N, C-alpha and C positions, 0 to 999 in steps of 0.2 A: 517505636513502629518497627516492625519487620521491614527488612530491607529484601527487594526481588529483584531478582536479576536474569539476565537471558542466558542457557546454557547451549542452545542450540538453534540454529538456523537451517531453513531451507528454501532457495531462491530461485521460482521461475520468470524469467525477462524476457525482452524481446531483445536484448543485448548481450544475453550472459545464459546460461542455464546449468542452475547449480551455484553456489558462495563465491568458488575460484573463476570460474568464465563470468561471471557479472563485475566482480570487483575488476579482475585486471580490463576489461571492456570498460567501463566505467571512469575507472582512473586513468584511462586513454583517451575519452573521449568519443568511444565508438556508439556511433548512432544504431538503432533498431528500429528506423522510423522509413518505412516504404509504402510503395503503392501497394492495394491489397491483393494479394494472393489467395485468398483462402473463400472466395468468392469473384465472379465478374462485378465490380463496383463502376465500371462506364455511365449507366446510368443514373445514376446517384451524383449530388453535387461535391460531397467528398469524397477523397479516395484514396486516403493516405492512413497510415495506422501501423501503430508499432504488433506487430507481430511474431509470435515467437518459433524460431522456426528451428526442425529438427525434434520435436517431439513425438516421437512415438509411444502411444502409450502401452500399450502392447509388449515395451521391454521395460515397464515399469510395473506393472501390476498383474494381477493373475485374471484368466479371461473370461471368467464367472462376470467381471465388474462391469467389464466393456456395455451389456449390452442393455447395462442398468444404469450410464452415468453421461451425465453433459460432459463434454470439453473441460468444463471451470473444473470440475470435482475432480477427474483424474490429475488436472492440473495440481490442484490441491492436493490429493492423495498422495502425488509422489513429492512434493514440496515436505510435507508432515514426514514420510517416512526419511528423508534427509535432514529435515530438522531432529527428529529422535535420533538419528547414526551419527551426527554431528556431537549432539548431548550424550553420547552415551550410554543410551536409556534404552533397555528392554524392557517392555510393557508389562510383560507375564511375569517382571520380579514385582513389580507393585501388585497393592489392593484394587484392585478396578475403582472399588470407590475414592480412593484416593489418586484417582488422575481425571482432570476436567477439561473441556473442548469451548473455545467461545472464538470463533472468528463473523466476519463482517461480510457483507453481501450487499451488491448495486443491483443487480440484475438476478441472480440464481440462472439457471438452465434453458438459457434464452433457445440455444441450436438444438436443442434435444426439442423441446418445445415446436420449433419452429419445422422440424420432421414429424413427429406425430399429428401436427393440424395437417399437413400435406397429405397424410395418409387418412385422416378422416374426412377430409373433401375429393381426394381421389379414388380411394378405395370403401371407406365406408365404416364407422363406429368400430366394429368387431374387428379390425386392425389395428387399432389404436394399442400400444405399449399400456402392462398395466403400471409398467413403472413410471410412464408419467404424473400418474398422483403425487410421485415428490423428487423425479429426478430435475422439475425447474423451479424446486423451492429455493426460496431465499435461505433457508436451515438447512440444505442437505448436507453442505460440506461439513459443519458441526456432524452430525448423524452420521456422516459417512465412514470420515476420521475415526467418532468414538467406536462406530460397530468393526472397525478393523481393526484397532489396538486394545478393544476390552477396556474403552476407558468407560466407567457410569457413577461417574465425579458429577457436581455441580456443571453445567453444561449451557449454552445457548447462543445467539445471535441476535449480532446488533444491526441495523440498517441505518445509515445517517449518510449515505451517498461517498464522497472522499474523504470525511470525516471521521466515517466510522471506522477505520482501521486502526487508529489510534483511540477511540472508545473502546473497542473490541481487548486490545492490546490493555487498559485500564479496568476495562472488568475484571480479565485476566488477573491484574495484578492486587485487584481487591480480592476475590477468590481464594488468593493462595495467603494474604492476610489475615483471611478467615479462618486456614488453617487447612486448606488443598496444598498436599504437598507439591504437583506438578499440574500445568495445565496447558495445553496445545492453542497457541492463539496466532493472530493475525489475518490475513485475507489475502484473498487469489480470485479476481473478475477475469469474465473471460465472454462475451458478448458478440465475437467477429463475426457475424451472419446476416442475412439481409433483415431478416426481422427484427434482431438484435439492432442492427445501423439506422433501419427507419427510426427506433424508438430513440436511440441517442441522437440523431439528425433532430426530433423536435422540441430538444433542448435548445435548441436555436444559437449553441456557442461554439461551435466546430467549423474548422476554416477549411474555406474552398480551397485553398491555395494548391498547386499539384507541385509546389517545389519542396523537397523533403530537408531540407536544409533553412529553409526561411517560412515553414508553414506553422511553428509551434517556437514562438521566442517570446515568452514570456519577461515585462519591464525592457523589451523594446522599445522604440518608438513609432514602428511599423507590428505590434504585437493585433491579429485581427481572428483572434478562437484557437483551439487548441486540436491537437489530433490524437485519439484515442488511442486506447492501447487494451493489452490480455496480459493477466500473470501480476505478481505480488508478491508476497512472504510469509511464510508458518517460523514462529519463534516459540521456545519451550521457555516456559516460565518458571522460575522455581524460589523458595527462600535462599537468602547466599547460606542461613546454617546449612540447610538442606545440603545444597550445591558442593559445600566444603565439606560436608561428611560421608558425601560418597566422591569423593575427589574430583568431580566437575569442574574441566576447564570455564572461566565463566566470561564471558562476551562484554560484560558489561551489566549497566542495571535500568532501571526504569524509574530514575527517581521523581519525576513531579509531573502531574496530567492536570490542564484544565480547560473546558468546555463552557461554551455559552450559545445563545441563539441572535440573533439579530432581529429589528425592529422589523416588521413589515415596509417594503417598499413603500415611499410616499406620504412615508408616518412623520417624517422631517428628522427622526434620529439615526445618529450614524451609525455603522456598524460596531459590536461589541468585542471583535478579533483583538483588540489591545489586550482588552479585559480576560479575554482566555491564555494568553502568553502571561502577564503579573498572577492569574491562579494559578498557572502551573511552578510558575519561578517559586513561588511562594511554596506551593506542597513540596519543591526543589530542597527549599530553603536557598535557594541561593539567590545573588544578585543579579540585575544585570551586567555587570562586569565579571562575570563569573563566565556566561556561554561564551563558546570560542568558537560558532560557528552555529550560522543557523542554516537548517533546511526548508525553504520557502514551498507553502503552496504553489504558486505561479501557474494560475488558472490564465495564462495570455490573454484575457477579454480586459481591453484597457482601465473600464472604471474597476474591476475587481484588484486586479495590480495597482492602480492608484490605491487604493485603500489597503491592502497589505502593505507597501510600499511606505506607507503613511504609519501604521501601527508598530510596525521594525521601527523606524527611526523615531516614534518618539519612547518606544521602551528604552532604544540601546544608544539614541543621541543618532546625530546624521552624520553614516558613514562610521558608527562606532563598531559593525559586527561583520566579519565576513562571513556573508549570504550565497548561496547556490541553488540550486535549479538541474539536480542530474535527470530529472524524468524528462527534460529535454530531447533525453537519448533514449528512451521509452514511450514516449508520451504518455498521459495520462491515462494510471490502470485504475481510477475510480477507489473500491472500499481497498483494491491491493497496494495503491501508490505510496500510501504513510507509511503500512508496516516496511515498505519496500525500502524506503527513506532512512527509518531507525534499524535496517539490517545494514544498509548505506551508512550511516553516520556510525555505526560501533566498529566496521568493517576499519576507516575514516580514522577515527582515533586511535587503532590499533596501528595503521601505518604510519601517521604522522600526516596524512596528506588529506585535503580538499579537494573531493573531485571537479569539475568543471562544469559550466554550464554553455551550453555551446552554441554558435549560430547565433547569437544573441549581439546588437547593437542596443546600447541602453537608451533610456532616456537619460537624461541627464537631471530630470526634475525630480524622480524617484529620491536620488540622493542614497544609493545602496552603494556597497563594495561588494559589489557581483564578483565571484570570482567565474574568469574567464577563460575561456576557450586553452587554458593548459593548467590542468594540477597546480596544487598551492601547497607547501611544505608548512608545515604549523605545527605546534606543542598542541593536541586538542585533549582536552582533558571532562569537557562537559558540552553537550550540542542542545540545539534546540529543535524538533519538528514540528512544522506548520500544514494543517490540512484543513480544508474548509470544502463542507458539500452544499449542492445547488436547494434552494430554500431558505438559507443563514446557520446553517450549522458550521461551526467554529471548534477545531480542537486543535489543542497544541501538549507538548509531551517534552519533556527535559531527559537527557539519557545523559548518562556519565560512564568514562573508561574503567574498564576494571581496576580491581586495587591494586 
């Protein structure tokens, strides 16, 4: 079976713009969570978020793209540019049909749509931008990345909430195995605007705490919801043979993936998360003892934390593997969260350091070996990333260090 590797990464996160800044911040436990500044949140019950500071789209993209794109697409395009540069890829040197794009999306371009709705009701339909027809759409990031770089191979978008980021990478891996030489994949989400905020509040799982260091504390005895954020990661996937042939640096391998869907609430049947983890391990040809660290989903909702902790303990044994939740420093980034965790896992394996879970006082009932407060030095060869989406999506991915 074709080995599929990551040769490039582009990161946009609340605690770091670019892979180097993000890793330095994450390794050091620097949080990007604070009171919202992109709009006045004082009339809403939740007022904290993980915002990306200092991103000026005009510094990264041609001016013609700005009127037709939402912030989520601008961040995605910049991250894709950084990932291609990191991989040493010049798209012009490829056959357009040899390059594909598979991203995940949670919400599309909410802020763009909010602005056009305002024009519709305040000024009339003739003032609504024609770009509204696609700027809001879930698939817009895949489309804009493919247009910008002339990529005409197999492409698409995956929508399965937070699990979607791993599912998109898994689909990209399938395409490479079927013969597409290079696929741009991953996800970025960004809907920190009033309309997007109301939609997120409707999910009922956001914290109303106004204390940034205690608002999002997964696996904590006082966990009470999550803080949302914006950002994610875009990765470049190629076959290991193709990467070697062009002398590319390899960050690591996408070694295994598993996905399941939970039974409906009230059915009396339990979560299938542990099955997703076992499928991912089997797909990677790995035993539980081969996993050196787990990057947990970390819902921050007590009943969901309990299910995840039980699944990890059942597969790996009580306290049997180090567990970390770096997203305690960024907030939950929806579909962007898991690709960012995959990138973080690859950076952690290179450095031999597990980044910390910050601000958490762990509930002893969960019996997890959480890496708390400070980074932990360790020999890391194989990592598991877990992601769960609202409504019952479960996804797990095994990544290995570069050979």
